[in-house]
C-alpha positions in Angstrom: -11.9 -23.9 -3.1 -9.3 -26.0 -1.5 -10.9 -27.5 2.1 -7.5 -27.3 3.8 -6.9 -23.3 3.5 -8.3 -20.8 5.7 -8.3 -16.8 5.6 -7.5 -14.8 8.7 -7.4 -11.3 9.5 -3.8 -9.9 10.3 -3.5 -7.7 13.3 -2.9 -4.3 13.2 0.8 -4.4 14.4 1.7 -7.0 11.8 0.0 -4.8 8.9 2.2 -2.1 9.9 5.0 -4.1 10.3 4.5 -5.6 6.7 4.1 -2.2 5.1 7.5 -1.2 6.6 9.0 -4.2 4.8 8.3 -3.6 1.4 8.9 -0.8 -1.2 6.3 -1.6 -4.1 2.6 -1.3 -3.7 -0.5 -0.6 -5.8 -2.2 2.8 -5.7 -5.8 2.6 -6.6 -7.7 5.9 -7.6 -10.5 7.0 -9.5 -10.5 9.0 -12.6 -13.4 10.1 -14.9 -15.3 7.4 -12.7 -13.0 4.6 -13.6 -10.8 2.9 -11.3 -7.1 2.8 -11.9 -4.1 0.8 -10.3 -0.7 1.7 -10.6 2.5 -0.5 -9.1 4.5 2.6 -6.9 7.7 2.6 -5.1 6.8 3.9 -1.8 8.2 4.3 1.9 6.0 3.7 5.0 7.2 5.9 8.0 4.8 3.9 10.5 1.9 6.6 9.9 1.6 7.4 6.4 2.7 5.9 2.9 4.6 8.2 0.9 5.6 7.9 -3.1 7.1 10.1 -5.8 5.4 10.7 -9.1 5.5 12.7 -12.2 2.5 14.9 -13.6 -0.2 12.3 -14.9 -3.1 10.3 -13.5 -1.5 9.3 -10.3 -0.6 12.9 -9.4 -4.3 14.0 -10.5 -6.1 11.0 -9.1 -4.5 11.4 -5.7 -4.4 14.7 -3.6 -7.6 15.7 -1.9 -9.0 12.3 -3.0 -9.8 9.0 -1.4 -7.5 6.5 -2.5 -6.4 3.1 -1.7 -2.9 1.3 -1.5 -2.0 -2.3 -1.4 0.8 -4.4 -0.5 0.9 -8.4 -0.9 2.8 -11.5 -1.2 1.8 -14.6 -2.9 3.2 -18.2 -2.9 1.1 -19.5 -5.8 2.5 -23.1 -5.6 1.6 -23.5 -1.9 -1.6 -21.5 -2.4 -0.9 -19.0 0.6 -0.4 -15.3 0.9 -0.9 -12.1 2.6 -2.6 -8.6 1.5 -2.5 -5.2 3.4 -4.8 -2.7 2.5 -4.6 0.8 3.3 -7.8 3.4 2.5 -7.4 6.8 3.4 -6.8 10.4 1.6 -3.9 11.6 -0.8 -2.5 14.8 -0.3 0.3 16.2 -2.3 3.3 17.4 0.2 6.1 18.5 -2.6 5.9 22.3 -1.5 4.6 21.8 2.0 6.6 23.4 4.6 5.6 21.6 7.7 7.9 19.7 9.5 6.1 16.3 8.7 6.2 16.8 5.0 9.6 17.8 5.1 10.7 14.6 6.8 8.3 12.5 4.8 10.2 13.7 1.7 13.8 12.6 3.1 12.2 9.2 3.3 14.0 6.6 0.9 11.5 6.5 -2.2 13.6 5.4 -5.1 11.5 4.7 -8.2 12.4 2.0 -10.6 11.0 3.7 -13.6 13.2 6.5 -15.1 12.6 10.0 -14.5 12.7 12.5 -11.9 9.6 12.1 -10.1 9.5 15.4 -8.7 6.2 15.3 -6.9 5.9 13.8 -3.5 2.4 12.4 -2.3 1.4 10.7 1.1 -1.5 8.7 2.0 -2.8 9.4 5.2 -4.6 6.0 6.3 -8.5 6.2 7.7 -7.9 2.2 7.7 -5.4 -0.3 7.6 -6.5 -4.0 7.2 -4.8 -7.4 6.5 -5.9 -10.8 5.4 -3.8 -14.0 5.2 -4.7 -17.2 3.4 -3.0 -20.4 5.0 -2.9 -24.0 4.8 -4.7 -25.3 8.0 -2.8 -27.4 10.4 -3.2 -31.1 9.9 -5.6 -31.6 13.1 -7.7 -28.6 12.2 -9.1 -30.2 8.9 -10.3 -33.4 11.1 -12.9 -31.1 12.8 
């Protein structure tokens, strides 16, 4: 590991801002005892992550189960980056009639992969954490 690199926690408000600025992340689920990770287009409304999907492992692995969701940015040349991790529970809201679900189905989630993606899933966070890796300031290295 480089001596001039440091890890730091990202404050909660910045984690929420970073989630709001992206539209592609990774969903992690466990199916039949195996971890699976899927890229998904999503929206974040300040409280929950919402994505659309077709029937399959994302849909069967998310609702009423613990899931993780991650967004990040890496500059490999500079050796810097950040990552935000959402840990919580998935819920299918496709047919839910409460006002929160109805408004979340109005969020702009446009999947890149062809298909209708008729099923809506929200992730209600238990925790949202973030980490940053960055180069230390020149003076900090001399300590």
